[in-house]
C-alpha positions as CSV (number, residue, x, y, z in Angstrom):
1,M,-192.6,-70.1,159.4
2,I,-194.6,-73.4,159.2
3,Q,-193.6,-76.0,161.8
4,P,-193.1,-79.6,160.7
5,D,-195.8,-82.0,161.6
6,R,-195.5,-84.5,164.4
7,G,-198.1,-87.0,163.2
8,G,-195.8,-90.0,163.2
9,T,-194.5,-89.3,166.7
10,L,-198.0,-88.7,168.0
11,L,-199.3,-91.9,166.4
12,A,-196.5,-94.0,168.0
13,L,-197.1,-92.4,171.4
14,A,-200.8,-93.1,171.0
15,V,-200.2,-96.8,170.3
16,V,-197.9,-97.0,173.3
17,S,-200.5,-95.3,175.5
18,L,-203.2,-97.7,174.3
19,L,-201.1,-100.9,174.7
20,L,-198.6,-100.3,177.5
21,F,-198.9,-97.0,179.4
22,A,-202.5,-95.7,179.6
23,P,-201.6,-92.5,181.6
24,L,-199.9,-91.2,178.5
25,G,-203.2,-91.1,176.7
26,P,-204.5,-87.7,178.0
27,V,-201.2,-86.1,177.2
28,V,-201.1,-87.4,173.6
29,W,-204.8,-86.4,173.2
30,W,-204.0,-82.8,174.3
31,W,-200.8,-82.7,172.1
32,A,-202.7,-84.0,169.1
33,Q,-205.5,-81.5,169.5
34,K,-202.9,-78.7,169.8
35,D,-201.3,-79.8,166.6
36,L,-204.6,-80.1,164.8
37,D,-205.4,-76.5,165.9
38,A,-202.0,-75.3,164.6
39,M,-202.7,-77.1,161.3
40,A,-206.1,-75.5,160.9
41,A,-204.5,-72.1,161.6
42,G,-201.8,-72.7,159.0
43,R,-198.9,-72.7,161.5
44,M,-198.1,-76.4,161.1
45,D,-197.6,-78.5,158.0
46,A,-200.9,-80.4,157.3
47,V,-199.2,-83.4,155.7
48,G,-199.4,-85.3,159.0
49,R,-203.1,-84.5,159.6
50,P,-204.3,-88.1,159.0
51,S,-201.7,-89.5,161.4
52,T,-202.6,-86.8,164.0
53,L,-206.3,-87.6,163.7
54,W,-205.6,-91.3,164.3
55,A,-203.3,-90.4,167.2
56,R,-206.1,-88.3,168.8
57,G,-208.6,-91.1,168.4
58,L,-206.3,-93.8,169.8
59,S,-205.4,-91.5,172.7
60,M,-209.1,-90.9,173.4
61,A,-209.5,-94.7,173.6
62,A,-206.5,-95.0,175.9
63,T,-207.9,-92.3,178.2
64,L,-211.3,-94.1,178.3
65,L,-209.5,-97.3,179.3
66,L,-207.5,-95.4,181.9
67,M,-210.7,-94.0,183.4
68,M,-212.4,-97.4,183.4
69,M,-209.3,-98.9,185.1
70,L,-209.3,-96.3,187.8
71,I,-213.0,-96.7,188.5
72,G,-212.5,-100.5,188.7
73,I,-209.6,-100.1,191.1
74,S,-211.6,-97.7,193.2
75,I,-214.5,-100.0,193.4
76,A,-212.2,-102.9,194.3
77,L,-210.6,-100.9,197.1
78,I,-213.9,-99.6,198.4
79,S,-215.3,-103.2,198.5
80,M,-212.3,-104.3,200.6
81,I,-213.3,-101.9,203.4
């Protein structure tokens, strides 16, 4: 049985992770990659593939921003010592 795609949901979560809540980025990235693998294997409907690809890209950007933010906070905290 083919699962329905979650492209729209993933895209919405990726936008939220990019704009509001960066820690959600790695989770959405993992989830989108899992869905893309299922689509490639034929276990999931591939209609949402473009949305899922966009979600993966946006969540990668959110993850990068999260890492830069954590590095910046770490540098700021270390410089206070």
